[in-house]
C-alpha positions, 0 to 999 in steps of 0.5 A: 116334676108334675104340678099334681105331685107338688100339690099333693105335698103342699096339701100335706104341709098345710095339713101338718101346719094346721095340725100343729096350730090346733094341737097348741090351741087345744091345750091352752084352755087347760094350761090357762086353768092350771096357770090361773091357780098358780098365779093366784097362789103366788100373789095371795100374800099381796096386801090390798090395804091402801096404806101399804100400796108402796109395799105391794108395788115392791112385792109385785116387782119381786113377784114378776119373775115368779109369775113368768116362770109359772107359765114356762114351767107348766108341764102341759105347756112345755109338752105342747111347745116341744110337740110344735118344735118336733113338727118343724122337723117333719115340715122340713122333710116334707119341704125336701120332698117338695123341692125334689119334685120341683127341681131335677137332681135335688140333693139336701145339703145337711149342714145348711138346711139343718142350720135353718131348722135349728135357728127357727126352733131356737127362735120359736122356743125363745118366743114361747118359752123364753124372754119373749113370753115371760116378759109379755105375760108377767108385764101384763099381769103386773099391770093388772095387779097394780090396778087392783091394789088401790084398796077398793077391792078385796081378795075375791075381786082380785081372784076373779080379775086374775082368772078372767085375765088369764083364762078369758071370758065367754065373750073375749079370749084371754090376753095370753091365748091371743099372744100364744096363738099368733106367735104359734101360727106365725112361727109355723108359717114363717119357718116353712117359708124360710126353710124353702127360701134358704134352699131356693137361694142356695139353688138360685130359684127364679120363679115362685107360686103364691099359694095358700088358703083364701078365707073370708077375711083374706087381705087384698094383698094376698087375694091379688096374688093367690094362685099366680106365678111370679119372677123373683125380681117382681116379688122383691119389689112388693115391699116398695108398694107401701103399707098394707093391712097386716104387713109385718115390721121389717118387711123388705126384699129379703124378708118378703119371702118369709113374711108374705102378707104379714101377720096370720097370713096363710099364704106361701111363696112356693118355688117353681121351675122355669118350665112351670112359669112358661106354662103359667104365662100361657095360662094367663096366671103370671104377675098380679091380677 
């Protein structure tokens, strides 16, 4: 039950989380390069004749599904999402190792914990391969197309506009890259939090350590809690504090354990024992700063 052993596992979990996020990020430039060519092919038949604007608008509605499917059928993108979801299984095993260090006689409950794993895999799959990503991407492309069929442009201009929108520019990340990166990063963090919280609820854990990475733009909410230990009722009152930067919609006494500081938060509530809480009291690291 040593803190050193727990910290080693936490570092392994954090390293895996960072690796999964980086793997997705590294694949995106090539995905977008392939995707821009596919989308340009799909919309190549659009007319830019202002006299045929209504016809082109109808075509865009028809093309919407094809555009969404172009992304989720991309093999490199599919492989990247599959690798991400496989990583969830490894995160779950490491989390089990962590709980074994925190609690004496910890035994994994297969049905309950596997159900949480499957649920989070399904949610992430939908966000990155299902309706979530398809609608987000195809709706955005539709707006770009609608803005470029007024007759003032030409095929070359439209191609350039689409390429920049999908692949980004030297000064701005692509719309889709920002979306996928945030969904990926938040999904990876939320899964591990929810998995540990399910175990903690099942085993009636009453104490948690708020721990993670302090970075240059760490929000004040996290800075006031990082490295400190709390009782569960204290944590459940955090949503009552009101709005803070990055707070996710739906944050309440139950979801605070999954959302923590909110969007792009790199912190997590790690279950800890009553003995560790008592030691924390002696060291002056319990409660808010």
